[in-house]
N, C-alpha and C positions, 0 to 999 in steps of 0.2 A: 527785793528779788534784783539782781546783777542782768546788766539785759548783754545779751553771747556778741560775742565778735567775731567782726568779721575777719578773712581773710583778704593778706595782702602780698602781693608779693612787689618789694621798695625796687624803684630803676635806679642807681646812683648815679651812675654814666649819664642821665641826663636828665637831669634836678627842675625839678616844679617845686616854688617857693611854697614852703604849705602856708594852706589857707587858714583850719583852724586848732591849729597847732598856740595851749597856749605859754604867753613870754615871759619869760625867764631876766628876774633883773636880779643879778647877782647881788649880795650882800643887805640886799630889803631889809626893814628889821623887822618882819615877819613874814611868816610862812606865806601867806597867804599876797602882799605882796609878790612877793621872789618869783608865785608862781612854781607851778610844778617840774619834775622830768619826768618825762616825759619820753621813753627810748623803745614804744613798743613796735606793732605790726605796722599798723597804719601809717603811713605817709602821710599824709594830709596834718596829721598832730601829732610825729613822731616831733620835740625840740631839741636833740641830743642825738649825739654820733655815738656807736656802738650796740650794746648788746645793755640788758638789765643782768645780774647777777655775775659781771666780769668773767672770772677767770673757768665758771658753773654756765655759759652760755654754751657750750658747745655740747656738753652732758644734752644739755635740755634740747636742742635739736637733735643727739642723736636717738635722744629716747620716742620721740616724737617721727624722726623716723626710723624707729622699729618698731614703733606701734605701742609703746609703754605709755605713753603720755598724747592725754586731745591735746592738739594744737590752737583748744577751744577753750584752754582750762584757764581760768580765774582765779587767782589766791585768795580762799576764805583769812580776810585777814579779824574776824572777830575773834576778842580775847589775845589781840600776842603786839598789844602796846604795852612798851617799855614796865619794866617790873621797878626799875626808877622814873624820880622829873630831873630832867640834867636839860637844864639852860633853860630859858633864852642868857647869852649871859652877851654884852656890849662886843666883842674880839666878832659873832655873829653879825652885826650891821657893820664890820671893814670888809668892803671887799678884794683889799690884799692879806688880809690877816688867814682865811681860812680857802688854802685855792682847791687841795687836793680831794677834796672831798664835798660833802651837799654836811651844811651844819644841819637841816634840816631836815633829815634821811630817815630819822626813825619817829614823826608825826604825822607822815603821810596819813595812816589813815582817818584820824580827826582832822585835821587841818584839809585835805579834800574826799574827806564824807562823798560829800555831794557829784563829784568828776569819775569822781572811783561806781559811785551805782548807776551813772550813766555810759559803767564799760570802756569807762577808758582806764589804757592799759601800765597803772605806774606801781611801782611795788621801792618798799622801802630800802635802803639801801644801807640801815644803821638798827640792831636790834643788842635790847638790853632786857640782860636775865640774872635770875641771880642761880649761886651755889656754892659746892663748895672745893677746895683741893685739899690731894692727900701727896704730897711730897718727902720721898725718904729722908732725901735730906734736913729738911725739915723737923721727924720725928727723931733727929741724927742730935741736932740743934736742943730740944726739948733734954735730949738722958743727961747733955753736959750741960746744963743748967741754962745756957742760954737765951733761951724761950720756954717764957711759963704759959701754962694753958690760963684761959682770964674766964669761958664758955662763949662770951660776944665776941672775940677774935680768932681766937685759937681753940680748939675743944680741946680734949683730955685726949682723945688717940690721937692728937694730931693732924688734923681734917683744920684747915680754914678755910671761913666763911669768905666769900669774895659778890661784886658784882660784875658781872663781866658782861663786855663790849663788844661787838664784832661791829668791824665797818669796811664796804666795800667801798674803791677810789670812783669817784666822780672828780674828773677835772674842768675847772673851769680855765677856757685855751690861754683867752687872755692876762689873768693871771699867773698864771707858771711861767707865761713867758716874758714876764714882766719879772717873773721871778727873780730868773734866771738871766736877766739882762738881753732877752733874744725879744729877737722881730715874730709875732703871734702866725706872719705869712712864713717865716724856716723854721718854725717850729710844726708849723700842720706840714709843710714840704718834711721836712724829717722823717713825723713819724706815717706818713704816709709809705714815701720812697722806703722807709727800709722797716716797713712789716708787710712788704711783700706787697703793696694796693692792700693792704684787707679794709681802707677806711676812705675807700674814692670819699667820702663825701669831705672829709677833712682837708680837701682839692675844691671843692666842687659847690661845699654849701657852708660861705663864709658868714652863713648870716645864722650857725648854730656852732654857739661859743661854748655847749659841754658836751665832753667826751667820755663814755663810760669805758675806762682800758678795761682788756680784759688781762690781767696782772691781778697778784697777790693782794689783800687789804689790812687789814689792825686789826687785832686782838686784845683790849688795852681786860687789867683784871685789878679791880680796885681795891683793897684794904681796912675798910673799917667804914665811916660816913663820908657817902658821895659829898654833901652836899659841902662839906671840910676842901675839900678840893680847890674851891674857890673863897677860901676862908682866908683869908692875907694871921688871922690869929691864930692859926691850928697850921704847927711845921705836918711838911709834905716830904716825902720819900720815895723816888722815883725812878725807877731801874729801866730804861729804852734798850728795847733789845730788839737784833735784826737775824734772823731766825737764821740754826744752824741747825738742822736736822739729825746730823750723825752724832753732834754732843746732845744738844740739847732733848730730844727722846732716846735714842738709843747710848748716850753714853759714852761716845767714844772721847779718849782719851788725845788726839792729838792739837787742841784746841781747851780754850777758857770758855770756853759757850755758854757750857751747863755748871759747870760750877760760879758762876759768876752771875749768870740768873739765880739759880736757887741761892746764894748770898745777897740778891735782887728783894726777892723775896723774903731774905729773915730779914732784913734792914726794916724794908718795908710795913710786915707784923709787930715788931719791933713801938714802930716809933706812931704803928699807928691803936695801938697796947696802952701806949701813953698820952693816947687824947689825940693825936695828930694823923693820917691816914699814909697808906701808903698805894703807890701806882707803877705798874704795871707791862709797859706800850709794849707789846710786841709784834713788828711788824714781819710781811712775811718778803723776806729779801734776801732769800738764800743765799751763801756764796758772797757778799757783798754784790749782792743783788743781778752775778755771772753765772746763778744756775748753778744746780748742782753738780750735774755730766764736768761741767767744767773744772769745778771744783776738784773733783775729784780725780781728772785727768794731770792738775797743779801739782793734785799730790803723789801723783806718780812722777812726775817731772822732779817734784824737790826731792824726793827719797832712791833716785836713780842717780842723782845727776853727782858726778865727783869729787868725792868725796865726805858725801851722802849728804842730809839734811843739814844747812846751813844759814845762821840769820843773816846773814849778807846778799846768801839769794835768792829768801823768803817774796819778796816784793818781784824780785826779777820774773825770776820764773813764772809767776802770777799772769804779768806783764805780756813775756811772752805767749803765750800761751791763747790768751784772753784781749790783747795791745789797749787795756788796762787796768791800774792797778785796784780800781773802786770805783760797782757805779750805782752805791743808794744813796748819792743825792740826798743830803740828810737837810737841807734847803729849805724841803718839803716837811723834812719832821716833826718840825714843833706845831704844825699845824691841828693835830689828836690836843694837845696841851689849853691851847689857845682856847679849840670847842668846848677845854673841859673845863674854861675859867681859872688859868691856871695861871699868875702873876709874880710864880716866886715856887723851887726847889730848894729848899735846907738842906738836904741830903741826895745829891746827884750822887747814884751809886755805876758811877763809869770815870775814866781820867782821861778819855780821846776827844784831845780835839775836836775832834771832826761833828761831834754830836755836841758838844759845851759849845763852841762859838758859834753858830747856829740858833742857838737856843739865847743868848745870851743877847745876840743881832739883832733880833725878834721880839726884845724887849720884856723878855723870861730874867729874873733875876739867878743867880746863884749863887748860892751862900758858902754848902761846903759840897768838895768832889772826893763822895768814899771808895779809894779803891778795893782792889779785893785781897783778901789777907796771905801771904806768901802758902802759909802753907796746905791752904785749895788749888794752887799750880798743878795740875800732872807735870810728871817729869816731860813727856815725850811732846807738852806744850809749850817747854821753858824757851822752845828754837821762837816762837813764834813771840813769846813775852819780851825777850833780847829783841830782835828783829825791832821790835814797836819801839821798845827803850829806849834804842840807839837812833831812832828813826825820828824822838822829837812828836812825837806820835802822844805821848803824854807832858804831862804844863810843866810835874815836877822833876823832870827829868829833862837835864837836856847834854847832849851828847863833847865828850869830848870832840876834838879836831880827829882825831889819829882811830876815832872807836868808827864801827858802821852809821852808815847812811844808805841812804834809800840808794832806788838807779840812775835816777837822773838828781840830787844832789841836793833831794829838799824836801823839806816837813812834806806828809801826809794832808794836812785838811790848810796846803796855800797851792 
């Protein structure tokens, strides 16, 4: 029987040091030693800034305000345990290796059963399940003979078996600051000031080192055996993809996002069928983390400029609207691969130096980089490809002196 929780009002403008909050020791070798992440409503038990469920926390608050959800509801985690075992891997015990989410986030129900039974508001930040994915382009690949059903990975219907992993962001602030080579106090103040002061504890509670930011998380799709991800004797194909709703879901032809994504899925299936494993990492970073509204504004600006949409103005128009060309910050991207125990990627389905460089810097070996086949590039997306090639975005392409450069005359990954 789970004890009912009491309502609390958290006044962060007059902080009091928590008296019964569990200690967090980031990088500890076990979940118990690390301690649970608690962003519940009891101020004396909280050891994290923000709220559980990230970008969905406000919907929960709205449901409570509208009388659709009880504020006293405690999640029943019976039978919600992961459908596949992941970890622990050695990287979990390195506080510098994973800083953007909780590596123990899928083990909450088992590791902290006593705390849950006592009424502590703990929630998993990672969930692992099984599913099938059916993508029309995979059926096209089957019809063309590039892929063949094997009943294990790919069925005759074109449905592929996958393990799906959902990950919510949990930032370890000292580690994030170190990753970006900035002071933790500067990071905290910037996060506080430039979110309209939404999270006062960032500056009033330096003892709280964990932050649950209200941003999109990560979804992983594993094709084949999950344990093969950390097995150096088996080949791994990987596509790290940043969200593009217009292309990924609705098939917009102004960019190569969906074509590259489904090509990555095809390579992953092919590798898994050959005895390896395939991995697609899907990051919720719409419009280079600038947002979909900003992305559409840039589309308008590019198409309406004198001379139409041109490669030499591609990045300049983004910078004019957003003030920056890209805010995805791939420095934190390798975390999920370290969490999965990956040490080598045999086929990396990307030519982006912005993704390749952080992987290698973090200690992950990349054997081969797989580019998108030319026949998969939509005509409307050729401007994007030309701009990226000329900017030195792709390692295999070096622009001539008289070709297009970025507005500031530098490579995008510099």
